C-alpha positions in Angstrom: -14.6 11.0 14.6 -12.5 12.8 12.1 -11.9 10.8 8.9 -8.3 9.9 8.2 -6.5 10.2 4.9 -4.0 7.7 3.3 -2.0 7.3 0.1 -4.0 5.4 -2.5 -3.7 1.7 -2.2 -4.6 1.2 -5.8 -1.7 3.5 -6.9 0.6 1.2 -5.0 -0.9 -2.2 -5.5 0.5 -2.7 -9.0 3.9 -2.1 -7.5 3.5 -4.3 -4.4 4.3 -1.3 -2.1 3.0 -1.1 1.4 0.9 1.8 2.3 3.2 4.6 3.3 1.3 6.2 6.1 0.6 3.0 7.9 -3.1 3.4 7.5 -3.8 0.6 5.1 -5.4 -2.7 6.0 -5.4 -6.2 4.8 -5.2 -6.2 1.0 -5.7 -9.2 -1.2 -2.1 -9.5 -2.3 -0.1 -8.0 0.5 1.5 -11.0 2.1 4.5 -10.2 4.3 8.0 -10.9 3.2 9.9 -13.9 4.6 11.7 -13.4 7.9 15.4 -12.2 7.6 14.8 -10.6 4.2 17.3 -8.3 2.7 14.8 -5.5 2.9 14.5 -6.1 6.6 18.2 -5.9 7.0 18.2 -2.5 5.3 15.4 -1.4 7.6 17.5 -2.2 10.7 20.5 -0.4 9.2 18.4 2.7 8.5 16.9 2.7 12.0 20.3 2.4 13.6 21.6 5.3 11.5 18.6 7.4 12.3 18.9 6.7 16.1 22.6 7.7 16.0 21.7 10.9 14.2 18.9 11.7 16.6 21.3 11.2 19.6 23.7 13.7 18.1 20.9 16.2 17.8 20.0 15.6 21.5 16.9 13.5 21.0 16.1 10.0 22.2 15.1 7.6 19.4 14.9 3.8 19.7 15.7 1.8 16.5 12.5 -0.1 15.8 11.4 -2.3 12.9 8.0 -4.0 12.9 8.4 -7.8 13.2 7.8 -9.6 9.9 4.8 -11.9 10.0 5.0 -15.3 8.1 2.4 -15.5 5.3 -0.5 -17.9 5.7 -1.1 -20.7 3.2 -4.1 -18.7 1.8 -1.9 -15.6 1.4 0.7 -17.6 -0.4 -1.9 -19.1 -2.7 -3.4 -15.7 -3.5 0.1 -14.3 -4.2 0.6 -17.0 -6.7 -2.6 -16.1 -8.5 -4.5 -19.2 -7.4 -8.1 -18.7 -8.7 -9.9 -20.5 -5.9 -8.0 -18.7 -3.2 -8.5 -15.3 -4.8 -12.2 -15.9 -5.4 -12.7 -17.0 -1.8 -11.1 -13.7 -0.6 -13.1 -11.6 -3.0 -16.4 -13.2 -2.1 -16.1 -11.6 1.3 -13.8 -8.6 0.9 -14.0 -7.5 -2.7 -10.9 -5.6 -3.7 -10.2 -4.8 0.0 -11.5 -1.2 -0.1 -14.9 -0.9 1.6 -14.2 -4.1 3.6 -12.1 -1.8 5.7 -15.3 -0.3 7.1 -17.5 -3.4 7.1 -14.8 -5.5 8.9 -12.7 -2.8 10.6 -10.8 -4.8 13.2 -10.2 -7.8 10.9 -8.9 -5.5 8.1 -6.8 -3.4 10.4 -8.7 -0.1 10.1 -6.5 2.4 11.9 -9.6 4.0 13.5 -10.1 0.8 15.5 -7.8 -0.2 18.3 -6.5 -3.7 17.7 -6.6 -6.4 20.4 -2.8 -6.7 20.5 -1.4 -3.4 19.3 2.1 -3.2 18.0 4.1 -1.1 20.5 6.6 1.3 18.9 8.7 2.8 21.8 9.1 6.0 19.9 5.4 6.7 20.2 5.7 6.8 24.0 8.7 9.1 23.7 6.7 11.5 21.5 3.6 11.4 23.7 5.6 12.9 26.6 6.8 16.0 24.6 5.3 19.4 24.7 4.0 21.0 21.4 7.3 23.0 20.8 9.4 19.9 21.6 7.3 17.8 19.3 7.8 20.2 16.4 11.6 20.1 17.0 11.5 16.3 17.3 9.7 15.9 14.0 12.0 18.3 12.3 15.0 16.3 13.6 13.4 13.0 12.6 13.0 14.3 9.0 16.6 15.5 8.9 17.9 12.2 10.3 15.8 10.2 7.8 17.6 12.1 5.0 21.0 11.4 6.7 20.2 7.7 7.2 19.0 7.2 3.7 22.2 8.7 2.3 24.5 6.8 4.6 22.8 3.4 4.2 21.3 3.5 0.7 23.5 6.1 -1.0 20.4 8.1 -2.0 20.1 11.8 -1.9 16.6 12.8 -0.9 15.2 16.2 0.3 12.8 14.9 2.9 11.1 11.8 4.3 8.3 12.3 1.8 10.7 12.6 -1.0 12.3 9.2 0.1 8.9 7.5 -0.2 8.2 9.2 -3.5 11.6 8.2 -4.9 10.7 4.6 -4.1 7.3 5.0 -5.8 9.0 6.4 -8.9 11.6 3.6 -9.0 8.8 1.0 -8.6 6.9 2.5 -11.5 9.9 2.6 -13.7 10.8 -1.0 -13.0 7.2 -2.2 -13.4 7.0 -0.5 -16.8 10.3 -1.9 -18.0 10.0 -5.4 -16.6 6.2 -6.2 -16.4 4.2 -4.0 -18.8 6.6 -4.8 -21.6 6.4 -8.6 -21.1 4.7 -10.1 -24.3 2.9 -12.9 -22.5 1.5 -10.6 -19.9 0.5 -8.0 -22.5 -1.4 -10.8 -24.4 -3.2 -12.0 -21.2 -4.0 -8.5 -20.1 -5.6 -7.7 -23.4 -7.7 -10.8 -23.2 -8.8 -9.9 -19.7 -9.7 -6.4 -20.8 -11.8 -7.8 -23.7 -13.6 -10.0 -21.3 -14.4 -7.2 -18.8 -15.6 -4.9 -21.6 -18.0 -7.7 -22.6 -19.4 -7.5 -19.0 -19.9 -3.7 -19.4 -16.8 -2.4 -17.6 -14.9 0.6 -19.0 -11.3 -0.2 -19.6 -9.1 2.9 -20.2 -5.7 1.1 -20.2 -5.1 -2.5 -20.9 -1.4 -2.8 -19.9 -0.7 -5.5 -17.3 -0.1 -3.3 -14.2 -3.3 -1.3 -15.0 -5.4 -4.4 -15.3 -4.1 -5.5 -11.9 -5.2 -2.4 -10.1 -8.1 -1.1 -12.2 -10.9 -2.6 -10.0 -9.4 -1.4 -6.7 -8.8 2.0 -8.1 -12.4 2.4 -9.1 -13.6 1.8 -5.5 -10.8 3.9 -4.0 -12.1 6.8 -6.0 -15.6 6.3 -4.6 -14.2 6.0 -1.1 -12.1 9.2 -1.6 -15.1 11.1 -2.8 -17.0 10.2 0.3 -14.1 11.2 2.5 -13.7 14.5 0.8 -17.4 15.2 1.2 -17.2 14.5 4.9 -14.2 16.8 5.4 -15.3 19.5 2.9 -12.1 18.9 0.9 -12.0 19.9 -2.8 -12.2 17.2 -5.4 -9.1 15.2 -6.1 -6.6 17.0 -8.3 -5.2 15.3 -11.5 -3.0 12.4 -10.6 0.8 13.1 -10.5 3.5 10.8 -11.7 6.0 11.7 -9.0 4.2 10.2 -6.0 1.0 8.3 -4.9 -2.2 10.3 -4.6 -3.8 10.8 -1.2 -7.1 9.0 -0.4 -9.3 10.7 2.2 -10.8 7.9 4.1 -14.4 8.5 5.3 -15.9 7.5 8.6 -18.5 4.8 7.8 -20.4 2.3 10.0 -20.5 -1.3 8.8 -24.1 -0.8 7.8 -23.3 2.3 5.8 -20.4 0.7 4.0 -22.2 -2.6 3.2 -24.0 -1.5 0.0 -20.7 -0.2 -1.4 -18.9 -3.5 -0.5 -21.7 -5.5 -2.1 -21.1 -3.7 -5.4 -17.4 -4.0 -4.9 -17.7 -7.8 -4.4 -19.6 -8.2 -7.7 -17.0 -6.2 -9.6 -14.2 -8.2 -7.9 -15.7 -11.5 -8.9 -16.2 -10.4 -12.5 -12.5 -9.3 -12.4 -11.2 -12.6 -11.2 -13.3 -14.6 -13.6 -11.9 -12.6 -16.5 -8.4 -12.6 -15.1 -8.1 -16.3 -14.1 -5.3 -16.8 -16.7 -3.7 -13.4 -16.2 -3.1 -13.3 -12.5 -1.1 -16.6 -12.2 1.3 -15.2 -14.8 1.3 -11.6 -13.5 1.8 -12.0 -9.8 5.1 -13.9 -9.7 6.7 -11.3 -12.1 5.3 -8.2 -10.4 6.3 -9.7 -7.0 9.9 -10.1 -8.1 10.0 -6.4 -9.1 8.5 -5.5 -5.8 11.1 -7.4 -3.8 13.9 -5.9 -5.8 12.8 -2.3 -5.2 11.9 -3.0 -1.5 15.4 -4.4 -0.9 16.9 -1.4 -2.7 15.0 1.1 -0.6 14.9 -0.8 2.7 11.1 -0.8 2.9 
């Protein structure tokens, strides 16, 4: 099986952004938005505009938006920074990185077919195309995404990738301005960093958003290294500010991934013990920023 690649979850987790390629699984604080959200309304508008554009170009495209799932009680508690709920999750899944390989179906590993797969009608349309038709279809889809984004959101983007990167940049700017500058969060993040240093962890940056994602980032880097080794891909280049880095996901059996997850669980429990005061203050504020940007970009 060829390992897949996906944008870094850690680079997005501080921003509350869903994984762009659709290859991410269940993460600790990724509860779905409420039904009928303003972001969902924008998604429907974008899909309708894209379908109209595709029709004008001679292609069939069905407006499709994944149904929003109601958050469970445990997810809501974790999203509020509840210590017991977060600890319960981390005792089994750590930061949600190597758990993707140990519990592939449960965590939504894209390499494992789910019991009740979500059916996007456009996948069937594409599966019936020849290679030249597929290339033309994808080119048209990218062009129509640009058109839809400008019509619905009033944004000028160069490509579908640029659209995602623009959201990423907007989220980072908002997080820096509204979360990392919050005096209470800065104080709590500094205390958390001091606690973790006392446990032997290296802390390079103690701002609130960095403290939220530092643990997951550490294990995503390990996962990426394994994926690159499997695919003979060069080491990761320096991180860029204009978009999320790409994580090369390795192919691991549950037994192969278990030692990595065990280490991840220990680190995740140390993290939550040091951050028990930080997370309840941080999550509500970071979630508010995430909702605002998601509504702005229709994601």
